[in-house]
MIVO-379409 format. One record per residue (C-alpha): residue in one letter; x, y, z. Coordinates in steps of 0.02 Angstrom, whole numbers, padded with zeros to 5 digits, always signed. Example, Ala and Ser with C-alpha at 12.3 -4.5 7.8 and 13.67 -1.06 7.14 Angstrom:
BEGIN
A+00615-00225+00390;S+00684-00053+00357;
//
This chain:
BEGIN
M+04511+07102+05141;K+04423+07236+05052;V+04552+07366+05102;Y+04701+07254+05051;S+04632+07129+04893;D+04740+07192+04768;K+04880+07102+04672;K+05019+07118+04794;T+04928+07065+04939;R+04969+06885+04968;L+04903+06772+05121;W+04996+06629+05187;S+04961+06483+05291;F+05084+06363+05386;E+05017+06186+05469;V+05145+06140+05583;K+05190+05954+05625;V+05324+05862+05711;L+05303+05710+05607;I+05248+05660+05434;N+05249+05476+05390;C+05156+05340+05301;S+05020+05325+05461;N+04964+05514+05450;I+05000+05578+05290;R+04832+05602+05223;E+04765+05674+05398;V+04901+05791+05415;F+04888+05856+05244;F+04699+05886+05238;Q+04717+05971+05412;T+04809+06091+05305;T+04705+06108+05160;R+04525+06105+05246;N+04552+06301+05270;S+04623+06333+05091;S+04477+06445+05049;W+04566+06610+05143;E+04755+06610+05085;N+04858+06608+04926;Y+04985+06490+04979;S+04957+06345+05098;H+05124+06253+05165;L+05124+06092+05266;V+05288+06112+05388;A+05365+05974+05470;D+05521+05920+05571;E+05529+05752+05514;I+05471+05677+05362;T+05489+05473+05341;G+05431+05304+05282;N+05455+05239+05115;G+05346+05326+04996;T+05303+05479+05099;L+05387+05603+04997;R+05307+05533+04848;E+05146+05545+04912;L+05162+05722+04967;Q+05224+05763+04800;M+05045+05696+04725;L+04935+05781+04864;T+05034+05961+04829;N+05010+05932+04631;L+04817+05921+04666;H+04817+06037+04806;N+04922+06176+04783;T+04998+06138+04937;G+05189+06178+04975;V+05287+06064+05084;I+05428+06123+05202;K+05557+06022+05305;L+05591+06114+05455;D+05761+06140+05537;I+05702+06167+05733;E+05891+06204+05783;H+05901+06330+05640;P+05751+06370+05567;A+05847+06470+05429;K+05910+06307+05356;S+05734+06235+05356;Q+05703+06181+05155;I+05557+06203+05033;L+05540+06015+04964;L+05370+06056+04878;R+05326+06221+04822;A+05145+06283+04851;G+05054+06349+04693;D+04949+06514+04706;N+04768+06522+04738;T+04704+06657+04656;E+04524+06633+04716;I+04511+06691+04895;D+04353+06680+04974;P+04304+06857+05051;N+04167+06779+05164;T+04291+06660+05248;T+04425+06784+05264;S+04296+06917+05334;R+04244+06780+05460;I+04409+06729+05514;A+04460+06938+05551;E+04322+06946+05650;E+04332+06786+05746;K+04524+06844+05790;F+04482+07025+05843;L+04324+07000+05945;
//
């Protein structure tokens, strides 16, 4: 973090789920946002997004938490679609970033 904490460096996170629907939307969304102090862009990615109002709820949550939503095309990943763009989190907690890096490399 100390070495790369300039304006050119961006950290991305992706929480990948098989299904987002009315029953699990809040649970999966908040799994995505719970560690949002360490990245610039946070995304919820899913193969299936179903149910009346699910996309509308995702849009509301995205606006509140700057988290993007991506519809994954499993058979052709390059054809995946960004449904809702993530906002840029300019304030990254260096302590969290350092802790995560230490845990991954120990």
